[in-house]
DSSP file (Angstrom, degrees, kcal/mol; ACC not computed):
  #  RESIDUE AA STRUCTURE BP1 BP2  ACC     N-H-->O    O-->H-N    N-H-->O    O-->H-N    TCO  KAPPA ALPHA  PHI   PSI    X-CA   Y-CA   Z-CA
    1    1 A M     >        0   0    0      0, 0.0     4,-2.1     0, 0.0     5,-0.2   0.000 360.0 360.0 360.0 -40.9  -10.3    9.9   19.6
    2    2 A K  H  >  +     0   0    0      2,-0.2     4,-2.5     1,-0.2     5,-0.2   0.917 360.0  51.2 -64.3 -42.4  -12.7    7.1   18.4
    3    3 A F  H  > S+     0   0    0      1,-0.2     4,-2.6     2,-0.2    -1,-0.2   0.915 109.0  50.8 -58.3 -45.9  -11.4    7.5   14.8
    4    4 A L  H  > S+     0   0    0      1,-0.2     4,-2.1     2,-0.2    -1,-0.2   0.911 110.8  48.7 -61.4 -42.4   -7.8    7.1   16.1
    5    5 A F  H  X S+     0   0    0     -4,-2.1     4,-2.1     2,-0.2    -2,-0.2   0.916 112.2  48.0 -63.5 -45.5   -8.7    3.9   18.0
    6    6 A L  H  X S+     0   0    0     -4,-2.5     4,-2.5     1,-0.2    -2,-0.2   0.861 110.3  52.3 -65.4 -35.9  -10.5    2.4   15.1
    7    7 A T  H  X S+     0   0    0     -4,-2.6     4,-2.5     2,-0.2    -2,-0.2   0.901 110.2  48.9 -60.8 -43.0   -7.6    3.2   12.8
    8    8 A L  H  X S+     0   0    0     -4,-2.1     4,-2.2     2,-0.2    -2,-0.2   0.895 111.2  48.0 -64.0 -42.5   -5.3    1.5   15.2
    9    9 A I  H  X S+     0   0    0     -4,-2.1     4,-2.6     2,-0.2     5,-0.2   0.911 112.8  50.3 -64.9 -41.8   -7.5   -1.6   15.5
   10   10 A F  H  X S+     0   0    0     -4,-2.5     4,-3.4     1,-0.2     5,-0.3   0.943 110.0  49.9 -63.4 -47.0   -7.8   -1.8   11.6
   11   11 A S  H  X S+     0   0    0     -4,-2.5     4,-2.2     1,-0.2    -1,-0.2   0.894 113.0  45.6 -60.8 -41.1   -4.0   -1.4   11.2
   12   12 A I  H  X S+     0   0    0     -4,-2.2     4,-2.2     2,-0.2    -1,-0.2   0.931 115.5  46.5 -65.0 -45.0   -3.3   -4.2   13.7
   13   13 A T  H  X S+     0   0    0     -4,-2.6     4,-2.7     2,-0.2     5,-0.3   0.925 113.1  49.5 -62.1 -47.2   -5.9   -6.5   12.2
   14   14 A Y  H  X S+     0   0    0     -4,-3.4     4,-2.4     1,-0.2    -1,-0.2   0.914 110.4  50.8 -57.8 -45.5   -4.7   -5.8    8.7
   15   15 A A  H  X S+     0   0    0     -4,-2.2     4,-2.3    -5,-0.3    -1,-0.2   0.916 112.5  45.8 -62.3 -42.9   -1.1   -6.5    9.6
   16   16 A R  H  X S+     0   0    0     -4,-2.2     4,-2.6     1,-0.2    -2,-0.2   0.927 113.4  47.7 -71.8 -41.0   -1.9   -9.8   11.2
   17   17 A S  H  X S+     0   0    0     -4,-2.7     4,-1.0     1,-0.2    -1,-0.2   0.853 112.7  50.9 -69.5 -31.3   -4.2  -10.9    8.3
   18   18 A T  H >< S+     0   0    0     -4,-2.4     3,-0.6    -5,-0.3     4,-0.4   0.947 112.1  45.7 -68.4 -44.7   -1.5   -9.9    5.8
   19   19 A V  H >< S+     0   0    0     -4,-2.3     3,-1.6     1,-0.2    -2,-0.2   0.923 110.7  54.4 -62.1 -44.6    1.3  -11.9    7.7
   20   20 A A  H 3< S+     0   0    0     -4,-2.6    -1,-0.2     1,-0.3    -2,-0.2   0.717 102.9  57.2 -63.5 -21.1   -1.1  -14.9    8.0
   21   21 A S  T << S+     0   0    0     -4,-1.0    -1,-0.3    -3,-0.6    -2,-0.2   0.551  88.3  99.5 -86.2  -7.2   -1.6  -14.9    4.3
   22   22 A L  S <  S-     0   0    0     -3,-1.6    61,-0.1    -4,-0.4    -3,-0.0  -0.385  81.8-102.1 -76.2 155.2    2.1  -15.3    3.6
   23   23 A P        -     0   0    0      0, 0.0    59,-2.6     0, 0.0     2,-0.3  -0.263  35.9-128.4 -68.8 166.5    3.7  -18.6    2.8
   24   24 A K  E     -A   81   0A   0     57,-0.2     2,-0.3    55,-0.0    57,-0.2  -0.867  20.2-171.8-116.9 150.0    5.7  -20.5    5.4
   25   25 A V  E     -A   80   0A   0     55,-2.5    55,-2.9    -2,-0.3     2,-0.7  -0.961  24.0-127.8-133.8 157.1    9.3  -22.0    5.4
   26   26 A F  E     -A   79   0A   0     -2,-0.3    13,-2.4    53,-0.2     2,-0.3  -0.910  25.9-142.0-107.5 112.3   11.0  -24.1    8.0
   27   27 A I  E     -AB  78  38A   0     51,-2.7    50,-1.7    -2,-0.7    51,-0.7  -0.589  16.1-172.3 -79.9 129.9   14.4  -22.6    9.0
   28   28 A K  E     -     0   0A   0      9,-2.9     2,-0.3     1,-0.4    49,-0.2   0.931  63.3 -44.2 -79.6 -57.7   17.1  -25.1    9.5
   29   29 A N  E     - B   0  37A   0      8,-1.4     8,-2.8    47,-0.2     2,-0.5  -0.965  49.8-110.1-163.8 175.1   19.7  -22.6   10.9
   30   30 A C  E     - B   0  36A   0     -2,-0.3     6,-0.3     6,-0.3    42,-0.1  -0.982  10.1-157.6-123.7 128.9   21.2  -19.2   10.4
   31   31 A Y  E    S-     0   0A   0      4,-1.7     2,-0.2    -2,-0.5     5,-0.1   0.887  78.8 -17.7 -69.9 -42.0   24.8  -18.7    9.2
   32   32 A D  E >  S- B   0  35A   0      3,-1.3     3,-0.5    36,-0.1    21,-0.1  -0.654  94.2 -63.9-144.5-160.9   25.0  -15.2   10.7
   33   33 A G  T 3  S+     0   0    0     19,-0.4     3,-0.1     1,-0.2    20,-0.1   0.473 129.8  25.4 -78.4  -2.1   22.8  -12.5   11.9
   34   34 A D  T 3  S+     0   0    0      1,-0.2    12,-2.6    18,-0.1     2,-0.4   0.198 108.2  72.6-143.7  17.5   21.1  -11.9    8.5
   35   35 A T  E <   +BC  32  45A   0     -3,-0.5    -4,-1.7    10,-0.2    -3,-1.3  -0.959  52.0 170.7-142.9 122.1   21.4  -15.1    6.5
   36   36 A C  E     -BC  30  44A   0      8,-2.6     8,-3.2    -2,-0.4     2,-0.4  -0.818  21.0-142.1-124.5 162.5   19.4  -18.3    7.2
   37   37 A T  E     -BC  29  43A   0     -8,-2.8    -9,-2.9    -2,-0.3    -8,-1.4  -0.983  14.6-140.2-126.3 139.1   18.9  -21.6    5.3
   38   38 A T  E >   -B   27   0A   0      4,-2.3     3,-1.7    -2,-0.4   -11,-0.2  -0.473  30.3-107.0 -90.1 168.1   15.7  -23.5    5.1
   39   39 A Y  T 3  S+     0   0    0    -13,-2.4   -12,-0.1     1,-0.3    -1,-0.1   0.707 122.8  58.7 -66.1 -16.9   15.4  -27.3    5.4
   40   40 A K  T 3  S-     0   0    0    -14,-0.3    -1,-0.3     2,-0.1   -13,-0.1   0.548 123.0-107.5 -83.4  -9.1   14.7  -27.3    1.6
   41   41 A G    <   +     0   0    0     -3,-1.7     2,-0.4     1,-0.3    -2,-0.1   0.550  68.9 146.4  94.8   8.1   18.1  -25.5    1.0
   42   42 A E        -     0   0    0     50,-0.0    -4,-2.3     1,-0.0     2,-0.6  -0.658  41.8-142.3 -78.2 130.6   16.8  -22.1    0.2
   43   43 A I  E     -C   37   0A   0     -2,-0.4    50,-2.8    -6,-0.2     2,-0.5  -0.849  15.8-158.7 -96.0 125.5   19.3  -19.5    1.4
   44   44 A I  E     -Cd  36  93A   0     -8,-3.2    -8,-2.6    -2,-0.6     2,-0.6  -0.918  10.3-160.9-115.1 122.1   17.5  -16.4    2.8
   45   45 A R  E     -Cd  35  94A   0     48,-3.3    50,-2.2    -2,-0.5   -10,-0.2  -0.901  31.6-121.3 -97.1 120.9   19.2  -13.0    3.1
   46   46 A L  E >   - d   0  95A   0    -12,-2.6     3,-0.6    -2,-0.6    50,-0.2  -0.475  33.7-122.1 -67.8 129.8   17.1  -10.9    5.6
   47   47 A A  T 3  S+     0   0    0     48,-2.8    50,-0.1    -2,-0.2    -1,-0.1  -0.393  78.4   9.3 -77.5 147.3   16.0   -7.8    3.8
   48   48 A C  T 3  S+     0   0    0      1,-0.1    69,-2.3    72,-0.1     2,-0.3   0.435 106.3  88.4  74.3  -0.2   16.7   -4.2    4.9
   49   49 A I  E <   -G  116   0B   0     -3,-0.6     2,-0.4    67,-0.3    67,-0.2  -0.868  52.9-158.3-129.4 162.5   19.2   -5.0    7.6
   50   50 A D  E     -G  115   0B   0     65,-2.4    65,-2.4    -2,-0.3     3,-0.0  -0.998  10.6-170.3-136.1 139.6   22.8   -5.5    8.1
   51   51 A T        -     0   0    0     -2,-0.4    63,-0.2    63,-0.2    13,-0.1  -0.906  40.2 -76.4-124.9 157.1   24.5   -7.3   11.0
   52   52 A P        -     0   0    0      0, 0.0   -19,-0.4     0, 0.0     2,-0.3  -0.127  53.2-110.8 -53.2 147.1   28.2   -7.5   12.0
   53   53 A E  B     -h   59   0C   0      5,-0.6     7,-3.0     1,-0.1    11,-0.3  -0.579  15.3-156.7 -85.5 142.2   30.3   -9.9    9.8
   54   54 A L  S    S+     0   0    0     -2,-0.3     2,-0.3     5,-0.2    -1,-0.1   0.807  77.3  15.0 -80.1 -33.7   31.7  -13.1   11.2
   55   55 A K  S    S+     0   0    0      5,-0.1     3,-0.3     4,-0.1     2,-0.1  -0.865  92.0  48.0-138.5 166.0   34.6  -13.4    8.7
   56   56 A G  S >  S-     0   0    0     -2,-0.3     3,-1.7     1,-0.2    -3,-0.0  -0.341  97.9 -40.9  99.1-178.5   36.4  -11.3    6.2
   57   57 A R  T 3  S+     0   0    0      1,-0.3    -1,-0.2    -2,-0.1     0, 0.0   0.797 137.1  42.2 -55.2 -37.3   38.1   -7.9    6.1
   58   58 A N  T 3  S+     0   0    0     -3,-0.3    -5,-0.6     2,-0.0    -1,-0.3   0.111  85.5 150.5 -99.6  19.3   35.2   -6.2    8.0
   59   59 A A  B <   +h   53   0C   0     -3,-1.7    -5,-0.2    -7,-0.1    -3,-0.1  -0.217  24.4 175.2 -62.1 142.3   34.8   -8.9   10.6
   60   60 A N     >  -     0   0    0     -7,-3.0     4,-1.8     1,-0.1     5,-0.2  -0.689  11.1-175.9-141.1  82.0   33.6   -8.1   14.0
   61   61 A P  H  >  +     0   0    0      0, 0.0     4,-2.7     0, 0.0     5,-0.2   0.794  69.8  54.8 -61.1 -39.3   33.3  -11.6   15.5
   62   62 A R  H  > S+     0   0    0      2,-0.2     4,-2.0     1,-0.2     5,-0.1   0.977 116.7  33.2 -62.3 -57.2   31.9  -10.9   19.0
   63   63 A P  H  > S+     0   0    0      0, 0.0     4,-2.3     0, 0.0    -1,-0.2   0.812 117.1  58.5 -71.3 -24.7   28.8   -8.9   18.0
   64   64 A A  H  X S+     0   0    0     -4,-1.8     4,-2.4   -11,-0.3    -2,-0.2   0.933 107.3  46.1 -65.7 -44.5   28.5  -11.0   14.9
   65   65 A K  H  X S+     0   0    0     -4,-2.7     4,-2.9     2,-0.2    -1,-0.2   0.887 111.6  52.5 -65.2 -37.9   28.2  -14.2   17.0
   66   66 A S  H  X S+     0   0    0     -4,-2.0     4,-2.4    -5,-0.2    -1,-0.2   0.919 110.7  46.5 -61.1 -43.1   25.7  -12.5   19.3
   67   67 A A  H  X S+     0   0    0     -4,-2.3     4,-2.6     2,-0.2    -2,-0.2   0.923 113.9  49.6 -64.5 -41.6   23.5  -11.5   16.3
   68   68 A K  H  X S+     0   0    0     -4,-2.4     4,-2.6     1,-0.2    -2,-0.2   0.936 112.8  45.4 -64.9 -47.3   23.8  -15.0   14.9
   69   69 A D  H  X S+     0   0    0     -4,-2.9     4,-1.9     2,-0.2    -1,-0.2   0.863 112.1  53.0 -62.4 -37.7   22.9  -16.6   18.3
   70   70 A F  H  X S+     0   0    0     -4,-2.4     4,-1.2     2,-0.2    -2,-0.2   0.955 113.0  42.9 -59.1 -53.6   20.0  -14.1   18.7
   71   71 A L  H  X S+     0   0    0     -4,-2.6     4,-2.5     1,-0.2     5,-0.4   0.891 113.3  51.2 -64.2 -40.0   18.5  -15.0   15.3
   72   72 A N  H  X S+     0   0    0     -4,-2.6     4,-1.6     1,-0.2    -1,-0.2   0.865 106.1  56.8 -65.9 -36.5   19.1  -18.8   15.7
   73   73 A A  H  < S+     0   0    0     -4,-1.9    -1,-0.2    -5,-0.2    -2,-0.2   0.813 114.0  39.6 -62.5 -31.7   17.3  -18.6   19.0
   74   74 A I  H  < S+     0   0    0     -4,-1.2    -2,-0.2    -3,-0.4    -1,-0.2   0.898 133.3  12.0 -83.0 -46.8   14.2  -17.1   17.3
   75   75 A V  H >< S+     0   0    0     -4,-2.5     3,-1.7    -5,-0.1   -48,-0.4   0.600  84.0 115.7-121.7 -13.3   14.0  -19.0   14.1
   76   76 A A  T 3< S+     0   0    0     -4,-1.6   -48,-0.2    -5,-0.4   -47,-0.2  -0.398  96.3   4.9 -63.2 136.3   16.2  -22.1   13.9
   77   77 A N  T 3  S+     0   0    0    -50,-1.7     2,-0.3   -49,-0.2    -1,-0.3   0.800 112.6 118.1  56.5  34.1   14.2  -25.3   13.7
   78   78 A Q  E <   -A   27   0A   0     -3,-1.7   -51,-2.7   -51,-0.7     2,-0.5  -0.935  67.0-124.8-128.0 149.0   11.0  -23.1   13.5
   79   79 A E  E     +A   26   0A   0     -2,-0.3     2,-0.3   -53,-0.2   -53,-0.2  -0.812  39.9 174.1 -89.3 129.6    8.4  -22.6   10.9
   80   80 A V  E     -A   25   0A   0    -55,-2.9   -55,-2.5    -2,-0.5     2,-0.3  -0.919  33.8-107.0-134.8 159.9    8.1  -18.9   10.0
   81   81 A F  E     -AE  24  98A   0     17,-2.4    17,-2.4    -2,-0.3     2,-0.4  -0.658  36.3-157.6 -86.0 145.3    6.2  -16.7    7.4
   82   82 A I  E     - E   0  97A   0    -59,-2.6     2,-0.6    -2,-0.3    15,-0.2  -0.980  18.8-163.4-129.8 136.6    8.2  -15.3    4.6
   83   83 A K  E     - E   0  96A   0     13,-2.8    13,-1.7    -2,-0.4     2,-0.2  -0.861  22.4-151.3-115.4  95.8    7.7  -12.4    2.3
   84   84 A R  E     + E   0  95A   0     -2,-0.6    11,-0.2    11,-0.2     3,-0.1  -0.454  21.5 171.8 -71.8 134.5   10.1  -12.9   -0.6
   85   85 A I  E     -     0   0A   0      9,-3.0     2,-0.3     1,-0.4    10,-0.2   0.824  53.2 -48.8-109.6 -50.1   11.2   -9.7   -2.3
   86   86 A T  E     - E   0  94A   0      8,-1.3     8,-3.4     6,-0.0    -1,-0.4  -0.906  53.6 -88.7-166.3-174.2   13.9  -10.6   -4.8
   87   87 A K  E     - E   0  93A   0     -2,-0.3     6,-0.2     6,-0.2     2,-0.1  -0.942  37.3-138.1-113.4 143.8   17.1  -12.5   -5.4
   88   88 A D    >   -     0   0    0      4,-2.3     3,-2.1    -2,-0.4     6,-0.0  -0.334  36.9 -87.8 -94.3-179.7   20.5  -10.9   -4.7
   89   89 A R  T 3  S+     0   0    0      1,-0.3    -1,-0.1     2,-0.1    -2,-0.0   0.674 127.2  54.1 -63.0 -18.3   23.7  -11.2   -6.8
   90   90 A Y  T 3  S-     0   0    0      2,-0.1    -1,-0.3     0, 0.0    -3,-0.0   0.373 120.4-105.7 -96.8   3.7   24.7  -14.4   -5.0
   91   91 A G  S <  S+     0   0    0     -3,-2.1   -48,-0.2     1,-0.3     2,-0.2   0.566  73.7 141.1  84.9   7.4   21.4  -16.1   -5.8
   92   92 A R        -     0   0    0    -50,-0.1    -4,-2.3     1,-0.1     2,-0.5  -0.529  58.2-110.4 -80.4 150.8   20.0  -15.8   -2.2
   93   93 A T  E     -dE  44  87A   0    -50,-2.8   -48,-3.3    -6,-0.2     2,-0.6  -0.712  25.6-146.6 -79.5 127.8   16.3  -15.0   -1.6
   94   94 A V  E     +dE  45  86A   0     -8,-3.4    -9,-3.0    -2,-0.5    -8,-1.3  -0.868  40.6 146.5 -93.5 122.1   16.0  -11.5   -0.1
   95   95 A A  E     -dE  46  84A   0    -50,-2.2   -48,-2.8    -2,-0.6     2,-0.4  -0.957  50.0-117.1-152.1 162.7   13.0  -11.7    2.2
   96   96 A E  E     - E   0  83A   0    -13,-1.7   -13,-2.8    -2,-0.3     2,-0.4  -0.881  29.7-151.8-100.1 143.1   11.4  -10.6    5.4
   97   97 A L  E     - E   0  82A   0     -2,-0.4     7,-2.7   -15,-0.2     8,-0.5  -0.897   9.5-169.7-115.1 147.0   10.6  -13.2    8.1
   98   98 A F  E     +FE 103  81A   0    -17,-2.4   -17,-2.4    -2,-0.4     2,-0.4  -0.993   6.9 178.5-135.3 141.3    7.8  -13.0   10.5
   99   99 A K  E >  S-F  102   0A   0      3,-2.0     3,-2.0    -2,-0.4   -19,-0.1  -0.987  76.4  -3.4-142.1 132.3    7.2  -15.2   13.6
  100  100 A D  T 3  S-     0   0    0     -2,-0.4     3,-0.1     1,-0.3    -1,-0.1   0.917 130.7 -57.9  50.0  46.8    4.2  -14.7   16.0
  101  101 A E  T 3  S+     0   0    0      1,-0.2     2,-0.4   -85,-0.1    -1,-0.3   0.528 112.4 123.4  65.0   9.0    3.1  -11.6   14.0
  102  102 A K  E <   -F   99   0A   0     -3,-2.0    -3,-2.0   -83,-0.0     2,-0.6  -0.849  66.0-125.8-106.5 137.7    6.5  -10.0   14.6
  103  103 A N  E  >  -F   98   0A   0     -2,-0.4     4,-2.1    -5,-0.2    -5,-0.2  -0.684  18.3-153.6 -75.8 117.6    8.9   -8.8   11.9
  104  104 A I  H  > S+     0   0    0     -7,-2.7     4,-2.0    -2,-0.6    -1,-0.2   0.885  91.7  50.4 -67.1 -38.7   12.2  -10.6   12.6
  105  105 A Q  H  > S+     0   0    0     -8,-0.5     4,-2.0     2,-0.2    -1,-0.2   0.900 109.6  50.9 -69.8 -38.1   14.4   -7.9   11.0
  106  106 A E  H  > S+     0   0    0      1,-0.2     4,-2.7     2,-0.2    -1,-0.2   0.920 110.9  50.0 -62.1 -43.1   12.6   -5.1   12.9
  107  107 A L  H  X S+     0   0    0     -4,-2.1     4,-2.2     2,-0.2    -2,-0.2   0.894 106.7  54.6 -62.2 -41.4   13.3   -7.1   16.1
  108  108 A I  H  <>S+     0   0    0     -4,-2.0     5,-2.5     1,-0.2     6,-0.8   0.921 112.5  43.8 -56.2 -47.2   16.9   -7.5   15.3
  109  109 A V  H ><5S+     0   0    0     -4,-2.0     3,-1.2     4,-0.2    -2,-0.2   0.924 112.3  51.3 -65.8 -46.8   17.3   -3.7   14.9
  110  110 A K  H 3<5S+     0   0    0     -4,-2.7    -2,-0.2     1,-0.3    -1,-0.2   0.851 110.7  49.1 -63.4 -34.3   15.3   -2.9   18.0
  111  111 A K  T 3<5S-     0   0    0     -4,-2.2    -1,-0.3    -5,-0.2    -2,-0.2   0.513 116.9-114.0 -86.0  -4.7   17.4   -5.2   20.1
  112  112 A G  T < 5S+     0   0    0     -3,-1.2    -3,-0.2    -4,-0.4    -2,-0.1   0.670  83.3 118.1  87.8  16.4   20.6   -3.8   18.8
  113  113 A F  S   <S+     0   0    0     -5,-2.5     2,-0.3    -6,-0.2    -4,-0.2   0.521  82.9   2.8 -93.9  -7.6   21.9   -6.7   16.9
  114  114 A G        -     0   0    0     -6,-0.8     2,-0.3    -5,-0.2   -63,-0.2  -0.936  66.6-127.0-160.4 178.5   21.8   -5.0   13.5
  115  115 A V  E     -G   50   0B   0    -65,-2.4   -65,-2.4    -2,-0.3     2,-0.3  -0.913  37.3 -89.9-133.9 163.3   21.0   -1.7   11.8
  116  116 A I  E     -G   49   0B   0     -2,-0.3     2,-1.0    14,-0.3    16,-0.4  -0.589  37.6-130.0 -71.8 133.1   18.8   -0.8    8.9
  117  117 A Y    >>  -     0   0    0    -69,-2.3     3,-1.6    -2,-0.3     4,-0.6  -0.775  17.7-157.7 -91.2  99.8   20.7   -1.0    5.6
  118  118 A K  G >4 S+     0   0    0     -2,-1.0     3,-1.4     1,-0.3     4,-0.4   0.851  86.1  59.7 -47.2 -50.1   19.9    2.5    4.1
  119  119 A K  G 34 S+     0   0    0      1,-0.3    -1,-0.3    14,-0.1     3,-0.2   0.789 119.5  28.1 -58.9 -30.2   20.6    1.4    0.5
  120  120 A Y  G X4 S+     0   0    0     -3,-1.6     3,-1.8     1,-0.1    -1,-0.3   0.256  86.4 107.9-115.3  10.4   17.9   -1.3    0.6
  121  121 A S  G X<  +     0   0    0     -3,-1.4     3,-1.8    -4,-0.6     6,-0.3   0.775  66.1  72.1 -61.7 -27.0   15.5    0.2    3.2
  122  122 A H  G 3  S+     0   0    0     -4,-0.4    -1,-0.3     1,-0.3    -2,-0.1   0.663  85.5  71.0 -63.8 -14.9   12.9    1.0    0.5
  123  123 A Q  G <  S+     0   0    0     -3,-1.8     2,-0.5     1,-0.1    -1,-0.3   0.700  96.6  53.6 -75.6 -19.9   12.2   -2.8    0.3
  124  124 A C    X>  -     0   0    0     -3,-1.8     4,-1.2    -4,-0.2     3,-0.8  -0.964  69.6-147.0-125.0 126.2   10.6   -2.9    3.7
  125  125 A D  T 34 S+     0   0    0     -2,-0.5     4,-0.5     1,-0.2     3,-0.4   0.895  99.6  51.9 -49.0 -46.9    7.7   -0.8    4.9
  126  126 A W  T 34 S+     0   0    0      1,-0.2    -1,-0.2     2,-0.1     3,-0.2   0.764 109.9  48.0 -68.8 -25.7    8.9   -0.7    8.6
  127  127 A S  T X4 S+     0   0    0     -3,-0.8     3,-1.5    -6,-0.3    -1,-0.2   0.684  86.2  85.0 -90.5 -21.0   12.4    0.5    7.7
  128  128 A K  T 3< S+     0   0    0     -4,-1.2     3,-0.3    -3,-0.4    -1,-0.2   0.848 101.6  32.1 -51.3 -41.2   11.7    3.4    5.4
  129  129 A D  T 3  S+     0   0    0     -4,-0.5    -1,-0.3    -3,-0.2    -2,-0.1   0.401 114.0  62.2 -98.6   2.3   11.2    5.9    8.2
  130  130 A N    <   +     0   0    0     -3,-1.5   -14,-0.3    -9,-0.1    -1,-0.2  -0.153  68.5 166.4-123.7  42.2   13.7    4.4   10.7
  131  131 A L        +     0   0    0     -3,-0.3   -14,-0.1     1,-0.1    -3,-0.1  -0.244  11.5 157.4 -64.5 141.7   17.0    4.7    8.9
  132  132 A S              0   0    0    -16,-0.4    -1,-0.1     0, 0.0   -15,-0.1   0.361 360.0 360.0-141.2  -3.6   20.2    4.2   10.9
  133  133 A K              0   0    0    -17,-0.3   -14,-0.1   -18,-0.0   -16,-0.1   0.377 360.0 360.0-131.0 360.0   22.9    3.2    8.4
């Protein structure tokens, strides 16, 4: 039991120190539930998740607006930690965002505003074992 407790404390401490060592960006706003823009103009595609589309052939406007509003309420006009992973085919930065030690993508999925994007779930530690798409 003592070992389990120490392991848990170490994991929490390690996660916090890891997040705190990441660079920060200042988010201007979010276009939809999984795409944000920084004040410096960097377009960030949130890694490992998918949210409903606002426009296009697969549009689902009501839940898409809810996802967008949820994300904007958390990160718009806020400084957040960023873990850059890669660039996508559109030139956007694919990244994980963190605020107050919380993984924003994981929160979006837990609150039901998005799902784990199975094809890219390998990019995020938290999503590997929690696939839903």
